[in-house]
Each structure stands twice: as C-alpha cells, then as structure tokens.
VOPAGU-2260 file (C-alpha; in pm, 1 decimal, decimal comma):
REM VOPAGU-2260
SITE   aa  ch    i         X         Y         Z
SITE  MET   A    0    4273,8     215,4    2935,6
SITE  PRO   A    1    4324,7    -112,5    3125,2
SITE  ILE   A    2    4503,3    -124,3    3459,7
SITE  ASN   A    3    4883,5     -96,8    3428,2
SITE  SER   A    4    4843,9     123,0    3120,6
SITE  ILE   A    5    5157,2     309,0    3013,2
SITE  LEU   A    6    5175,8     603,3    2772,2
SITE  VAL   A    7    5525,1     635,6    2619,2
SITE  VAL   A    8    5595,2     981,9    2474,0
SITE  ASP   A    9    5912,7    1038,5    2268,3
SITE  ASP   A   10    5996,1    1205,0    1938,1
SITE  GLU   A   11    6256,5     937,9    1853,6
SITE  PRO   A   12    6091,9     640,4    1673,8
SITE  ASP   A   13    6365,3     395,8    1780,7
SITE  VAL   A   14    6322,6     487,2    2149,9
SITE  LEU   A   15    5943,3     447,3    2119,9
SITE  GLU   A   16    5976,9     105,3    1958,2
SITE  ILE   A   17    6239,3     -37,2    2194,4
SITE  THR   A   18    6077,1     100,1    2510,9
SITE  SER   A   19    5724,6      -6,7    2419,1
SITE  HIS   A   20    5848,0    -354,9    2316,5
SITE  PHE   A   21    6019,2    -397,9    2654,7
SITE  LEU   A   22    5714,7    -280,9    2853,6
SITE  ARG   A   23    5470,8    -498,3    2658,3
SITE  GLY   A   24    5699,3    -793,9    2712,8
SITE  ASN   A   25    5664,0    -735,1    3086,5
SITE  GLY   A   26    5283,7    -736,5    3079,5
SITE  PHE   A   27    5205,2    -365,5    3053,7
SITE  ALA   A   28    4945,9    -217,8    2818,4
SITE  VAL   A   29    5134,2      41,2    2614,1
SITE  THR   A   30    5023,6     335,3    2399,3
SITE  CYS   A   31    5275,1     550,2    2210,9
SITE  ALA   A   32    5282,4     920,5    2122,9
SITE  ALA   A   33    5546,3    1102,6    1911,6
SITE  ASP   A   34    5486,8    1451,5    2053,2
SITE  GLY   A   35    5320,1    1643,3    2334,5
SITE  MET   A   36    4991,9    1719,6    2153,8
SITE  GLU   A   37    4941,5    1354,4    2063,1
SITE  ALA   A   38    5017,5    1257,4    2422,6
SITE  LEU   A   39    4748,4    1492,4    2557,1
SITE  ARG   A   40    4496,4    1357,7    2303,6
SITE  HIS   A   41    4561,4    1002,1    2423,6
SITE  ALA   A   42    4532,1    1113,0    2787,2
SITE  SER   A   43    4199,1    1291,4    2723,6
SITE  ALA   A   44    4057,8     973,5    2567,6
SITE  ALA   A   45    4160,6     758,2    2867,5
SITE  ALA   A   46    4400,5     876,1    3133,8
SITE  PRO   A   47    4693,2     630,5    3160,8
SITE  ASP   A   48    4824,6     499,0    3490,2
SITE  VAL   A   49    5181,9     602,4    3408,5
SITE  VAL   A   50    5334,7     833,4    3145,8
SITE  LEU   A   51    5696,1     785,6    3036,8
SITE  LEU   A   52    5763,2    1138,6    2908,1
SITE  ASP   A   53    6059,6    1270,5    2708,1
SITE  ILE   A   54    6161,9    1623,0    2813,5
SITE  SER   A   55    6321,9    1747,1    2491,3
SITE  MET   A   56    6069,3    1735,9    2204,5
SITE  PRO   A   57    5992,4    1978,0    1922,1
SITE  GLY   A   58    5682,4    2188,3    1966,4
SITE  MET   A   59    5538,9    2128,0    2313,5
SITE  ASP   A   60    5823,7    2020,0    2542,0
SITE  GLY   A   61    5793,8    1755,1    2811,0
SITE  ILE   A   62    5781,4    1998,8    3104,8
SITE  THR   A   63    5478,7    2175,0    2951,3
SITE  VAL   A   64    5309,7    1837,3    2889,3
SITE  LEU   A   65    5386,9    1738,8    3249,9
SITE  GLY   A   66    5208,4    2050,8    3377,2
SITE  GLU   A   67    4897,7    1974,9    3167,7
SITE  LEU   A   68    4890,2    1611,7    3274,5
SITE  LYS   A   69    4917,1    1686,1    3646,9
SITE  LYS   A   70    4655,8    1962,0    3618,8
SITE  ASN   A   71    4399,4    1742,4    3442,7
SITE  TYR   A   72    4490,2    1392,6    3562,2
SITE  PRO   A   73    4650,3    1432,1    3906,8
SITE  ALA   A   74    4645,0    1059,1    3982,7
SITE  THR   A   75    4850,3     975,1    3673,2
SITE  GLU   A   76    5216,5     919,3    3759,5
SITE  VAL   A   77    5468,7    1080,6    3521,8
SITE  ILE   A   78    5828,9     962,1    3482,6
SITE  MET   A   79    6049,9    1210,2    3295,9
SITE  VAL   A   80    6315,0    1089,9    3048,4
SITE  THR   A   81    6605,1    1292,7    2904,6
SITE  ALA   A   82    6944,1    1256,2    2740,6
SITE  HIS   A   83    7076,3    1606,6    2810,3
SITE  ALA   A   84    6906,1    1790,9    3095,0
SITE  GLY   A   85    7083,2    1841,3    3424,6
SITE  LEU   A   86    6999,1    1863,6    3794,3
SITE  GLU   A   87    6817,4    2196,2    3768,7
SITE  THR   A   88    6573,3    2054,8    3511,8
SITE  ALA   A   89    6522,4    1743,7    3722,6
SITE  ILE   A   90    6433,2    1960,7    4024,7
SITE  THR   A   91    6187,9    2162,0    3811,5
SITE  CYS   A   92    6017,9    1840,7    3697,1
SITE  MET   A   93    5987,4    1705,5    4051,1
SITE  LYS   A   94    5838,3    2034,2    4171,1
SITE  LYS   A   95    5577,5    2010,9    3895,3
SITE  GLY   A   96    5471,7    1666,8    4019,4
SITE  ALA   A   97    5688,5    1417,6    3831,1
SITE  TYR   A   98    5722,5    1081,5    4006,5
SITE  GLY   A   99    6070,3     998,4    3871,8
SITE  TYR   A  100    6351,1    1098,7    3640,3
SITE  LEU   A  101    6545,2     865,2    3405,3
SITE  MET   A  102    6846,3     928,6    3182,7
SITE  LYS   A  103    6896,1     799,1    2827,8
SITE  PRO   A  104    7010,2     550,4    2720,4
SITE  LEU   A  105    6757,5     378,9    2943,3
SITE  ASP   A  106    6861,5     119,7    3196,5
SITE  PHE   A  107    6567,1    -116,7    3153,9
SITE  ASN   A  108    6607,1    -265,0    3500,0
SITE  HIS   A  109    6565,8      83,8    3648,4
SITE  LEU   A  110    6282,1     152,4    3404,9
SITE  TYR   A  111    6093,2    -157,8    3515,2
SITE  LEU   A  112    6139,7     -76,2    3884,5
SITE  ASP   A  113    6034,5     288,4    3843,0
SITE  VAL   A  114    5726,0     198,1    3640,5
SITE  SER   A  115    5626,3     -74,3    3890,0
SITE  ARG   A  116    5668,1     162,3    4185,2
SITE  ALA   A  117    5476,4     437,7    4007,9
SITE  LEU   A  118    5190,2     197,0    3941,1
SITE  GLU   A  119    5188,0      88,9    4304,1
SITE  ARG   A  120    5177,6     450,1    4420,0
SITE  ARG   A  121    4890,1     520,5    4181,3
SITE  ARG   A  122    4697,1     223,2    4315,1
SITE  MET   A  123    4754,1     340,3    4671,0
SITE  THR   A  124    4644,2     693,6    4578,5
SITE  LEU   A  125    4322,6     565,5    4421,4
SITE  GLU   A  126    4251,9     340,3    4721,0
SITE  LEU   A  127    4311,9     632,4    4955,4
SITE  ASP   A  128    4078,5     851,7    4749,2
SITE  GLU   A  129    3812,6     581,3    4763,7
SITE  PHE   A  130    3862,4     548,1    5138,7
SITE  HIS   A  131    3817,8     922,8    5183,7
SITE  LYS   A  132    3501,7     919,1    4969,7
SITE  ASN   A  133    3357,6     630,5    5172,1
SITE  LEU   A  134    3458,0     802,6    5494,4
SITE  ALA   A  135    3284,6    1121,6    5383,4
SITE  LEU   A  136    2969,5     921,9    5302,3
SITE  LYS   A  137    2980,9     752,3    5643,2
SITE  VAL   A  138    3029,5    1085,8    5817,9
SITE  GLU   A  139    2730,6    1227,0    5627,3
SITE  GLU   A  140    2525,0     917,7    5713,3
SITE  LEU   A  141    2612,7     951,6    6081,8
SITE  ARG   A  142    2531,7    1322,3    6071,0
SITE  ASN   A  143    2191,0    1246,0    5919,3
SITE  LEU   A  144    2125,8     974,6    6177,9
SITE  ASN   A  145    2220,2    1212,2    6457,0
SITE  GLU   A  146    1986,7    1478,4    6316,5
SITE  GLN   A  147    1711,4    1217,8    6287,1
SITE  LYS   A  148    1770,3    1109,6    6646,3
SITE  ASN   A  149    1751,5    1469,4    6768,6
SITE  ARG   A  150    1435,0    1523,3    6566,7
SITE  PHE   A  151    1279,8    1208,5    6713,0
SITE  LEU   A  152    1372,4    1310,9    7064,9
SITE  GLY   A  153    1229,7    1657,6    7011,8
SITE  MET   A  154     904,0    1527,3    6868,9
SITE  ALA   A  155     874,0    1254,7    7131,4
SITE  ALA   A  156     931,6    1509,2    7409,2
SITE  HIS   A  157     668,2    1735,0    7255,3
SITE  ASP   A  158     413,9    1452,5    7226,9
SITE  LEU   A  159     484,0    1328,4    7579,3
SITE  ARG   A  160     453,1    1673,0    7735,7
SITE  SER   A  161      75,4    1699,2    7693,0
SITE  PRO   A  162     -26,8    1364,7    7853,1
SITE  LEU   A  163     236,0    1411,4    8124,2
SITE  GLY   A  164      89,8    1753,0    8199,9
SITE  SER   A  165    -257,2    1601,0    8225,7
SITE  ILE   A  166    -138,4    1324,0    8456,9
SITE  ARG   A  167      50,0    1567,1    8678,4
SITE  GLY   A  168    -230,1    1824,2    8692,2
SITE  PHE   A  169    -522,9    1591,4    8758,1
SITE  SER   A  170    -327,9    1373,9    9002,0
SITE  GLN   A  171    -244,4    1692,4    9194,8
SITE  PHE   A  172    -616,1    1769,7    9224,5
SITE  LEU   A  173    -677,1    1416,3    9352,4
SITE  LEU   A  174    -396,8    1445,1    9608,5
SITE  GLU   A  175    -535,5    1771,0    9741,6
SITE  GLY   A  176    -868,5    1598,0    9806,4
SITE  GLY   A  177   -1208,2    1760,7    9850,1
SITE  LEU   A  178   -1348,5    1621,9    9522,5
SITE  ASP   A  179   -1677,6    1433,7    9501,6
SITE  GLY   A  180   -1677,7    1074,6    9380,2
SITE  GLN   A  181   -1797,4    1148,5    9026,7
SITE  THR   A  182   -1531,9    1417,5    8969,2
SITE  SER   A  183   -1257,4    1192,8    9108,9
SITE  LYS   A  184   -1368,0     916,0    8872,9
SITE  GLU   A  185   -1357,0    1151,6    8572,0
SITE  PHE   A  186   -1009,4    1270,9    8668,5
SITE  LEU   A  187    -889,4     911,1    8699,5
SITE  LYS   A  188   -1028,0     835,5    8351,9
SITE  ILE   A  189    -834,1    1132,2    8213,9
SITE  ILE   A  190    -515,9    1008,1    8383,5
SITE  ASN   A  191    -573,6     657,4    8249,2
SITE  THR   A  192    -629,0     786,3    7892,6
SITE  ALA   A  193    -317,3    1005,8    7911,9
SITE  SER   A  194    -107,0     713,2    8034,9
SITE  ASP   A  195    -239,6     499,8    7745,8
SITE  GLU   A  196    -129,3     771,3    7501,2
SITE  MET   A  197     218,2     775,8    7654,1
SITE  LEU   A  198     244,2     396,4    7647,6
SITE  ASN   A  199     135,9     386,7    7282,1
SITE  LEU   A  200     395,7     648,6    7187,5
SITE  LEU   A  201     672,0     467,5    7376,8
SITE  ASP   A  202     576,3     134,1    7216,0
SITE  ASN   A  203     596,7     298,2    6872,3
SITE  LEU   A  204     932,8     456,6    6953,0
SITE  LEU   A  205    1067,6     118,2    7062,3
SITE  ASP   A  206     938,7     -40,8    6740,3
SITE  ILE   A  207    1105,7     225,4    6525,8
SITE  SER   A  208    1427,7     193,6    6724,6
SITE  GLN   A  209    1426,3    -184,9    6683,3
SITE  ILE   A  210    1363,4    -165,6    6310,1
SITE  GLU   A  211    1625,2     104,3    6245,3
SITE  SER   A  212    1889,3     -79,9    6448,4
SITE  GLY   A  213    1845,5    -397,2    6242,0
SITE  LYS   A  214    1721,7    -597,8    6540,4
SITE  PHE   A  215    1380,4    -650,4    6385,3
SITE  ASP   A  216    1332,9   -1027,6    6384,4
SITE  LEU   A  217    1022,3   -1182,3    6229,7
SITE  ARG   A  218     867,5   -1499,5    6374,0
SITE  LEU   A  219     735,8   -1642,2    6049,2
SITE  VAL   A  220     457,1   -1900,3    6032,2
SITE  THR   A  221     207,5   -2003,6    5766,3
SITE  ALA   A  222    -134,3   -1857,5    5848,9
SITE  ASP   A  223    -462,7   -1746,5    5691,9
SITE  ILE   A  224    -451,8   -1369,3    5661,5
SITE  SER   A  225    -829,1   -1348,0    5607,7
SITE  GLU   A  226    -885,1   -1514,5    5944,4
SITE  LEU   A  227    -631,0   -1285,9    6114,1
SITE  VAL   A  228    -791,5    -970,4    5968,7
SITE  ALA   A  229   -1142,0   -1084,4    6070,7
SITE  LYS   A  230   -1024,2   -1127,8    6430,3
SITE  ARG   A  231    -865,3    -780,8    6432,1
SITE  VAL   A  232   -1188,4    -626,0    6301,0
SITE  ALA   A  233   -1384,6    -792,1    6581,5
SITE  LEU   A  234   -1158,6    -622,6    6838,7
SITE  HIS   A  235   -1241,5    -280,1    6693,7
SITE  HIS   A  236   -1621,5    -313,5    6690,6
SITE  VAL   A  237   -1661,4    -156,8    7034,9
SITE  LEU   A  238   -1453,0     148,5    6941,0
SITE  ALA   A  239   -1647,1     183,8    6614,5
SITE  ALA   A  240   -1983,2     148,9    6789,6
SITE  LYS   A  241   -1894,7     431,6    7030,9
SITE  LYS   A  242   -1861,4     660,3    6727,2
SITE  ASN   A  243   -2169,5     514,3    6555,9
SITE  ILE   A  244   -1954,3     368,1    6279,0
SITE  ALA   A  245   -2016,5      27,6    6119,6
SITE  VAL   A  246   -1733,1    -202,3    6012,0
SITE  GLU   A  247   -1808,2    -444,9    5730,1
SITE  VAL   A  248   -1580,4    -733,8    5635,0
SITE  ASN   A  249   -1558,9    -907,0    5299,1
SITE  ALA   A  250   -1288,0   -1171,7    5317,9
SITE  GLU   A  251   -1191,1   -1434,1    5063,2
SITE  PRO   A  252   -1124,7   -1748,0    5272,4
SITE  ALA   A  253    -801,6   -1943,4    5309,3
SITE  LEU   A  254    -546,3   -1690,7    5185,3
SITE  MET   A  255    -233,8   -1850,6    5328,4
SITE  CYS   A  256      74,1   -1632,6    5377,2
SITE  ILE   A  257     407,2   -1680,1    5550,2
SITE  MET   A  258     406,9   -1403,2    5809,7
SITE  ASP   A  259     474,7   -1285,7    6160,1
SITE  LYS   A  260     114,8   -1292,7    6286,8
SITE  GLU   A  261     176,8   -1044,4    6567,4
SITE  ARG   A  262     340,8    -790,2    6337,6
SITE  ILE   A  263      80,6    -823,1    6060,1
SITE  ALA   A  264    -191,3    -788,3    6323,9
SITE  GLN   A  265     -18,2    -462,8    6421,6
SITE  VAL   A  266     -43,4    -343,0    6059,7
SITE  ALA   A  267    -410,1    -440,1    6032,3
SITE  ASP   A  268    -487,9    -273,5    6366,3
SITE  ASN   A  269    -325,6      47,7    6248,9
SITE  LEU   A  270    -522,8      67,0    5924,3
SITE  ILE   A  271    -854,2     -27,8    6087,2
SITE  SER   A  272    -813,8     204,8    6385,9
SITE  ASN   A  273    -708,1     492,3    6158,0
SITE  ALA   A  274   -1017,1     441,2    5941,9
SITE  ILE   A  275   -1238,5     456,6    6251,2
SITE  LYS   A  276   -1040,2     747,3    6394,7
SITE  TYR   A  277   -1086,5     970,2    6087,2
SITE  SER   A  278   -1441,3     863,6    5988,8
SITE  PRO   A  279   -1745,6    1072,5    6074,1
SITE  ALA   A  280   -2042,5     918,2    6258,3
SITE  LYS   A  281   -2300,0     711,0    6069,6
SITE  THR   A  282   -2052,2     595,0    5807,4
SITE  ILE   A  283   -1911,3     252,9    5717,5
SITE  VAL   A  284   -1554,6     122,6    5721,9
SITE  HIS   A  285   -1510,8    -150,1    5459,5
SITE  VAL   A  286   -1242,8    -415,1    5515,8
SITE  LYS   A  287   -1171,8    -643,7    5222,7
SITE  THR   A  288    -925,6    -931,3    5183,5
SITE  VAL   A  289    -882,5   -1080,8    4835,3
SITE  LYS   A  290    -635,1   -1268,9    4621,1
SITE  ASP   A  291    -451,3   -1035,3    4383,7
SITE  GLY   A  292    -227,6   -1235,6    4152,4
SITE  GLY   A  293      34,3   -1398,1    4373,1
SITE  MET   A  294     -47,1   -1164,6    4663,6
SITE  ALA   A  295    -306,5   -1135,8    4936,2
SITE  ASN   A  296    -449,0    -782,1    4931,5
SITE  VAL   A  297    -595,0    -635,1    5251,1
SITE  ALA   A  298    -778,0    -305,0    5191,7
SITE  VAL   A  299    -942,6     -78,7    5450,3
SITE  ARG   A  300   -1171,1     186,3    5300,1
SITE  ASP   A  301   -1341,1     465,0    5492,0
SITE  GLU   A  302   -1600,4     725,4    5399,1
SITE  GLY   A  303   -1411,6    1015,6    5548,3
SITE  PRO   A  304   -1292,9    1341,0    5390,7
SITE  GLY   A  305    -999,2    1186,2    5205,8
SITE  ILE   A  306    -639,8    1305,8    5206,2
SITE  ASN   A  307    -511,0    1618,8    5036,7
SITE  GLU   A  308    -300,6    1529,1    4733,2
SITE  ASN   A  309     -12,3    1753,0    4846,7
SITE  GLU   A  310       6,5    1565,5    5179,0
SITE  ARG   A  311       2,2    1205,5    5057,9
SITE  HIS   A  312     380,8    1185,3    5031,8
SITE  LYS   A  313     397,7    1236,6    5410,5
SITE  LEU   A  314     170,2     944,8    5498,5
SITE  PHE   A  315     430,3     675,4    5559,2
SITE  GLY   A  316     696,6     903,2    5707,8
SITE  GLU   A  317     793,8     920,5    6073,7
SITE  PHE   A  318     630,7    1179,8    6300,8
SITE  GLN   A  319     423,7    1316,7    6012,3
SITE  LYS   A  320     111,8    1515,7    6101,4
SITE  LEU   A  321    -150,6    1593,5    5836,7
SITE  SER   A  322    -420,2    1859,1    5824,7
SITE  ALA   A  323    -696,6    1597,4    5868,8
SITE  ARG   A  324    -801,2    1560,6    6233,2
SITE  PRO   A  325    -956,7    1260,5    6412,4
SITE  THR   A  326   -1333,5    1298,8    6433,0
SITE  GLY   A  327   -1345,5    1198,6    6800,7
SITE  GLY   A  328   -1047,1    1392,0    6931,4
SITE  GLU   A  329    -824,4    1080,8    6932,5
SITE  LYS   A  330    -447,1    1121,6    6954,4
SITE  SER   A  331    -188,9    1011,1    6699,0
SITE  SER   A  332     183,6     950,8    6746,2
SITE  GLY   A  333     262,7    1004,2    6377,9
SITE  LEU   A  334     453,8     673,7    6374,3
SITE  GLY   A  335     190,5     408,2    6307,5
SITE  LEU   A  336     198,0     410,3    5927,8
SITE  ALA   A  337     577,9     438,3    5919,6
SITE  ILE   A  338     600,6     123,9    6133,5
SITE  ALA   A  339     336,4     -52,1    5923,2
SITE  LYS   A  340     535,3      22,8    5606,5
SITE  LYS   A  341     855,8    -119,9    5752,3
SITE  ILE   A  342     675,4    -434,6    5873,9
SITE  VAL   A  343     509,1    -497,4    5536,7
SITE  GLU   A  344     831,6    -439,5    5344,1
SITE  ALA   A  345    1014,0    -678,7    5578,1
SITE  HIS   A  346     761,5    -940,4    5457,6
SITE  ARG   A  347     849,8    -855,9    5093,3
SITE  GLY   A  348     510,2    -693,4    5053,8
SITE  GLU   A  349     386,6    -346,9    4965,9
SITE  ILE   A  350     166,0     -86,1    5127,4
SITE  GLY   A  351     -10,3     214,8    4983,7
SITE  VAL   A  352    -315,3     438,9    4971,5
SITE  GLU   A  353    -576,7     549,1    4722,1
SITE  SER   A  354    -766,5     863,7    4811,3
SITE  LYS   A  355    -965,5    1149,4    4663,9
SITE  ASN   A  356   -1064,5    1464,3    4844,5
SITE  GLY   A  357   -1418,1    1424,7    4974,0
SITE  ASN   A  358   -1443,3    1057,8    4873,5
SITE  GLY   A  359   -1268,8     875,9    5155,6
SITE  SER   A  360    -944,1     680,2    5158,9
SITE  SER   A  361    -848,1     319,4    5094,0
SITE  PHE   A  362    -531,6     200,3    5264,2
SITE  TYR   A  363    -405,2    -139,6    5156,6
SITE  PHE   A  364    -118,6    -378,5    5207,5
SITE  LYS   A  365     -21,0    -685,1    5008,4
SITE  LEU   A  366     170,9    -994,8    5118,8
SITE  PRO   A  367     300,4   -1280,7    4901,3
SITE  LEU   A  368      84,5   -1590,9    4911,0
SITE  ARG   A  369     247,6   -1913,2    5016,9
C-alpha cells in the first residue's frame, strides 16, 4: 500500500461509502472491508498505515480483529469506531493497542485529526525503528573495529617481541664487554637486522592505520609503469644475487598510467621481494609488464613451491601467516599483501594470484591505462 494508506472496516455499506469518500477527498489512499476476515486478508496483502475499525460486526468482532492486527502488524495504527459501546469497551480497546476511539455518527473533523495524528505517530515509530537498526549496525561495526584493533595490537606485540628480545640480549652482551672484534661486529649486525624488522613492521602498521582511517591520499601523476617496475627490479638484484636467484624482466615500453609512483613502487617491491623471499636458490623470478585491454598488467612469477589451495583466501588479509616459509629465513609482517591490495584498489585496479602446488606462483596487479 502507498504511504497514508487507510483500511476502513465496517459492516454498514453506507458508513463505508461516506467515510471512504471523505478520506479519499482529503488525499488518503483508502481500501474498504465489510467484515473482519476481509480486513485481515487486505492487511496480509499489504499492511495499511491506519485501520479505521468498527467494533460491532457479525462474525469476527472488531476487538478480535484489533488483537490480530497488533500481533501481526504492530506498527499499524488502529482507530476503533462504535455506535453503542461504552467506557469499559473503550478501555479494553486501548489496552489491546488501539490508537484512538471514535463514536458514530462520525464527526469528520475529529476523524481527520485522529487519522492524521495516527499517521504521524506511525511515521515516527518507523523512523525510530530505523534509527535503532542503524544504531545496532553502528554498535556492531564499532565492536568489530575494536576487536580488529585488539587483534592488531596483539599480533604487533607478538611480532615485535622477537626482534626486541634480540636487540636487548645482544646489546647486553656488548655492554658487558670482553668480546673480540669479530663477535662484536656479528652482534651489531644482528641488532641492525632486528631493528630493520621492527621498522618495517611499524611502517606497515602506520600504512594500514592510514588506509583504514580514510587518510590515505594519493599523489597522482602520469608515469610509465614499465619504467617504474624496471627500476624496482634493479634495486632487488643484490638481494636476489645473495640467494643465487636471477631476476628477468620483460617489459612492454611506454605503458602510461595515472598513479602515485611511491605507492605503486611499494606494491611492486612487495611482489618482487616476496618472490625472492620464497624462491629456492638457482631459480628465476620473472617480472613481466604488458598491456591487457585497457589495463597495464604487472606480473611477478617465481619457481617456488606454490601456495596451498586452502590457504589462498588468506593471502591478501591482514596479519595472515601461511605454511610456506621463506627460503633464507627472512621475516614477514603479514601485512605487505594487504597493504598492496588496498593501494591497487585505491587506483581502481585489481590484484590477484595464480598458483599451483609445486609449480610456483604468479602475483599480478593491473592499473588502468591513461
């Protein structure tokens, strides 16, 4: 039924006709019913905003209909109408949820006012219900955010504990003295590596925090993504060489995209460093940049063990750890791919992975071409 819908229920045809004519003339959408069963059928098809309900009817009386209406359609306002009933019946109706009570013959001024007020109360009830629903959703959202924050803090504390322990322990040895130069140098290297791990984790936490808070601003420029990726590969050659891994680049030139160069470099670094991190020695990491329809597609393929099918859904989540382990004992914060996904999606791009157990993995991201 449309808004301001009125169901008039009365066993007297003249009352139905006169009342419905008056209400329609005042802009209400009116449906009529000659008895209680017909009224309930109309209500089940589309609950009216207001029911104008005669008390004394053959068969199912108005008080019984009132009870059914309030049980099944609590937001519907019901105004009772009678020619004979007294105060006791009026009190019974109000206790059962009736909004108002009118005597026949109807005073149409009072009828108009009562119907208008009943409609206003219904609107307010619906708005209040909607407010409560939205409030419940917000409360649930805040609860989830609080749980996520606690989970992040717990995981961050866990991941920071190990490098902090190393820094504290080895620095204590250095403070106590008595170590030869070579041992002191090795301890300092361990401290330096541990501090790098902590800095990397903190940088990732700050990135996630920035993105989640909506303060993630992109500095967009038009640039060649093939050129950017080639430069990032060059920075990883030393790390790859230490593990006896080759990195090969096949880049289609002049693929111009509108992007934040620093952020896209961060994505490329993550995919390239991950490929090196999880590849065994004497293998090749293949980096390819090609045009793919209206997108530039950057793919990084390794020759590692691949990713278990039942773990792939975790790849782009936050603080996710998989069964695969870095081949050189490198550390992982579990945030890199989650950040990469958010960066790529902020550029209206997409990121994904193709992998088979034992046949390596190919991580890719696509950005719209200019």
